[in-house]
C-alpha positions in Angstrom: 10.2 4.0 9.6 8.8 0.8 7.9 8.7 2.6 4.6 6.4 0.2 2.7 3.8 0.6 5.4 3.6 4.3 4.7 1.5 3.7 1.6 -1.4 3.6 3.9 -1.1 7.3 4.6 -1.7 8.7 1.1 -4.4 6.2 0.6 -6.3 7.6 3.7 -5.4 11.2 3.1 -6.7 11.0 -0.5 -10.2 10.5 0.9 -10.2 13.8 2.8 -8.8 15.5 -0.3 -11.6 13.9 -2.4 -14.3 15.0 0.0 -12.9 18.6 0.0 -12.8 18.7 -3.7 -16.3 17.1 -4.1 -17.8 19.7 -1.8 -15.8 22.8 -2.8 -14.7 22.2 -6.4 -11.2 23.5 -5.6 -8.0 22.5 -3.9 -5.1 24.5 -2.5 -2.0 22.7 -3.7 0.2 24.1 -0.9 -2.2 22.9 1.7 -2.4 19.5 0.1 1.4 19.2 0.2 1.6 20.3 3.9 -1.2 17.8 4.8 0.7 14.9 3.1 4.0 15.9 4.9 2.2 16.2 8.2 0.4 12.9 7.8 3.5 11.0 6.7 5.4 12.5 9.6 2.7 11.3 12.0 2.8 7.8 10.5 6.6 7.7 10.7 6.4 8.9 14.3 4.0 6.2 15.5 5.9 3.5 13.7 9.2 4.5 15.2 7.7 5.0 18.7 6.3 1.5 18.3 9.7 0.1 17.2 11.5 1.8 20.1 9.1 0.7 22.8 8.7 -2.8 21.5 12.5 -3.1 21.4 12.8 -1.7 25.0 10.1 -4.2 26.3 11.8 -7.1 24.6 8.7 -7.8 22.5 10.4 -7.7 19.1 12.9 -10.3 20.2 10.0 -12.7 20.9 7.8 -12.1 17.9 7.8 -14.3 14.8 8.4 -11.6 12.1 6.2 -11.6 8.9 6.2 -9.1 6.0 3.2 -7.4 7.7 3.9 -7.8 11.5 6.5 -8.3 14.1 8.5 -5.1 13.7 11.4 -4.3 11.4 14.1 -6.0 13.5 16.3 -2.8 13.0 16.9 -2.2 16.7 17.5 -5.9 17.4 20.3 -5.8 14.8 21.6 -2.4 15.9 20.7 -1.7 19.6 23.0 1.3 19.6 20.5 3.1 17.3 17.8 3.2 20.0 18.5 6.8 21.0 18.6 7.9 17.4 15.2 6.2 16.8 13.6 7.9 19.7 15.0 11.2 18.4 13.5 10.5 15.0 10.1 9.7 16.6 10.0 13.0 18.4 11.3 14.9 15.4 8.6 13.7 13.1 6.0 14.2 15.9 7.2 17.8 16.0 6.8 18.2 12.3 3.2 17.0 12.5 2.5 19.3 15.5 3.9 22.4 13.7 1.9 21.7 10.6 -1.2 21.3 12.7 -0.5 24.6 14.5 -0.2 26.3 11.1 -3.6 25.1 10.0 -5.1 26.2 13.4 -3.7 29.7 12.7 -5.3 29.7 9.3 -8.7 28.2 10.1 -9.2 28.5 13.8 -9.3 26.6 17.1 -11.9 24.1 15.8 -9.1 21.8 14.5 -7.4 21.7 18.0 -9.5 18.9 19.6 -9.0 16.6 16.7 -5.3 17.5 16.4 -4.6 17.1 20.1 -6.3 13.7 20.2 -4.2 12.6 17.2 -0.9 13.7 18.8 -1.8 11.9 22.0 -2.5 8.8 20.1 0.9 9.0 18.4 2.9 9.0 21.7 0.7 6.7 23.8 -0.4 4.0 21.4 2.3 1.5 22.2 2.5 2.4 25.9 -1.2 2.6 26.7 -3.7 1.8 24.0 -2.4 -1.7 23.3 -2.9 -2.8 26.9 -6.7 -2.4 26.6 -8.6 -4.8 24.4 -11.2 -2.3 23.0 -8.8 0.7 22.8 -6.3 -1.5 20.9 -9.0 -2.4 18.5 -10.3 1.1 17.7 -7.1 3.1 17.9 -5.6 2.3 14.4 -8.9 3.0 12.6 -9.5 6.2 14.7 -6.1 7.5 13.8 -6.0 6.7 10.1 -9.7 7.0 9.5 -11.8 9.6 11.3 -8.9 11.8 12.6 -6.7 11.8 9.4 -9.5 12.1 6.9 -11.7 14.6 8.8 -8.5 16.6 9.6 -7.5 16.6 6.0 -11.0 17.8 5.0 -10.9 20.6 7.6 -7.4 21.7 6.6 -8.6 22.2 3.0 -12.0 23.7 3.7 -11.9 25.2 7.1 -14.9 23.2 8.3 -16.1 19.7 9.2 -18.8 18.0 7.2 -21.0 14.9 7.4 -19.6 13.9 4.0 -16.1 13.8 5.4 -17.3 11.8 8.4 -19.2 9.2 6.4 -16.3 9.0 3.9 -13.9 8.3 6.8 -15.8 5.3 8.1 -14.5 2.8 5.5 -10.9 3.5 6.3 -11.7 3.5 10.0 -13.1 0.0 9.8 -10.5 -1.3 7.4 -7.4 0.0 9.3 -8.6 -1.5 12.6 -9.2 -4.7 10.7 -5.8 -4.5 9.2 -4.1 -4.4 12.6 -6.5 -7.0 14.0 -5.4 -9.6 11.5 -1.8 -8.6 11.9 -2.1 -9.4 15.6 -2.8 -13.1 14.9 0.9 -14.2 14.6 1.9 -12.2 17.7 -0.5 -13.6 20.3 2.0 -15.5 22.4 4.6 -12.7 22.3 2.1 -10.0 23.0 0.6 -11.9 25.9 4.1 -12.4 27.5 4.4 -8.6 28.0 0.8 -8.0 29.1 -0.7 -6.7 25.9 -4.4 -7.3 25.4 -6.1 -7.4 22.1 -8.9 -9.4 20.6 -6.9 -12.5 19.3 -5.6 -12.8 22.9 -8.9 -12.2 24.8 -11.4 -13.9 22.5 -9.3 -16.2 20.3 -8.7 -16.5 16.5 -12.1 -17.7 15.4 -14.1 -14.9 17.1 -11.5 -12.3 16.1 -12.0 -13.4 12.5 -15.7 -12.7 12.9 -14.9 -9.3 14.1 -12.8 -8.8 11.0 -15.7 -9.9 8.9 -17.9 -7.4 10.7 -15.4 -4.6 9.9 -15.5 -5.6 6.2 -19.3 -5.6 6.3 -19.5 -2.2 8.0 -17.0 -0.8 5.5 -19.2 -1.5 2.5 -22.4 -0.7 4.3 -20.9 2.7 5.1 -20.2 3.3 1.4 -23.7 2.2 0.4 -25.3 4.3 3.1 -23.2 7.3 2.1 -24.4 7.1 -1.5 -28.1 6.4 -0.5 -28.0 9.4 1.9 -26.4 11.6 -0.8 -23.4 12.2 1.3 -21.2 10.5 -1.3 -21.6 10.5 -5.1 -22.9 7.5 -6.9 -19.4 6.8 -8.2 -18.4 6.1 -4.6 -19.7 2.7 -5.2 -16.5 2.0 -7.0 -15.2 1.1 -3.5 -17.3 -2.1 -3.6 -14.9 -3.5 -6.2 -12.8 -4.9 -3.4 -15.6 -7.0 -1.9 -14.3 -10.3 -3.5 -10.8 -9.7 -2.0 -12.3 -9.0 1.4 -14.3 -12.2 1.3 -11.2 -14.2 0.4 -9.2 -12.6 3.3 -12.1 -13.3 5.7 -12.4 -16.9 4.8 -8.7 -17.4 5.3 -8.8 -15.7 8.7 -11.8 -17.8 9.7 -9.8 -21.0 8.8 -6.6 -20.0 10.7 -5.4 -22.9 12.8 -2.2 -21.4 14.1 0.0 -21.9 11.0 1.3 -18.4 10.4 2.8 -19.3 7.0 -0.7 -20.1 5.7 -2.1 -16.8 7.0 0.5 -14.6 5.2 -1.4 -14.5 1.8 -4.6 -13.4 3.6 -2.6 -10.7 5.4 -1.4 -9.5 2.1 -4.9 -9.5 0.7 -6.1 -7.6 3.7 -3.4 -5.0 3.1 -4.6 -4.7 -0.5 -8.2 -4.2 0.5 -7.2 -1.6 3.0 -5.1 0.4 0.5 -7.4 0.1 -2.5 -10.8 0.7 -1.1 -10.1 4.3 0.1 -8.4 5.0 -3.2 -11.4 3.8 -5.2 -13.6 5.9 -3.0 -11.4 8.9 -3.7 -11.7 8.2 -7.5 -15.4 8.2 -7.1 -15.4 11.5 -5.3 -13.3 13.1 -8.0 -15.4 11.7 -10.8 -18.5 12.9 -8.9 
């Protein structure tokens, strides 16, 4: 399940809860609980599918594992657990689907397109998306940003809103940037099984510039949201992480292939990705 990685889910879900509260002034506690369970199940599902297929392809036996990339090593240590892992992936997928169906019955079919795309992303990310450079780049942010945050907002209000879309953009850019930097140590291993992502296709230096663009777009989205009155002025609290983002960007730009020197930057990148949505949520609740 890669339990430490699951912190990303409540961080992103909190933004959708925040937009719903900012716009409606009320929250349904039962719905919030269901959303968190469904989102965590989705994250567990995609993690375990990823673990299963990377073990099956032999990728995880080739990667140099770091605290932030390279898989958990669980199936390399216990190959007999592969069938149980696949069962866990499908079970948590089912939990997410059932909770989604519940909200469709409550609020209507409008949630279906977003939900179906999210479910397809869960089961096809490791088998399809990661073999296309652009899809591999946008898939993580799409899942944890736009889909998760707008889905949360809809499940609490029964409608989509421009505020929820704008508020989802920082997480969208940050999570794609998170996976982008985490791909740096895996270039040779990923290349050996035919994967295609930016560090493979355009190299480390240009990929670092893409990461920098993601950071810039993150903070511009917050500023635009406040200026357009789609976010409260307190949403600017999200800008507190700018110095950390600059530090991670500089380290990525200076990467010369020594993975051990990149690990602190990967940790800072994780911190930025977790803290920025939470700070945005705090701003929404204060607002």
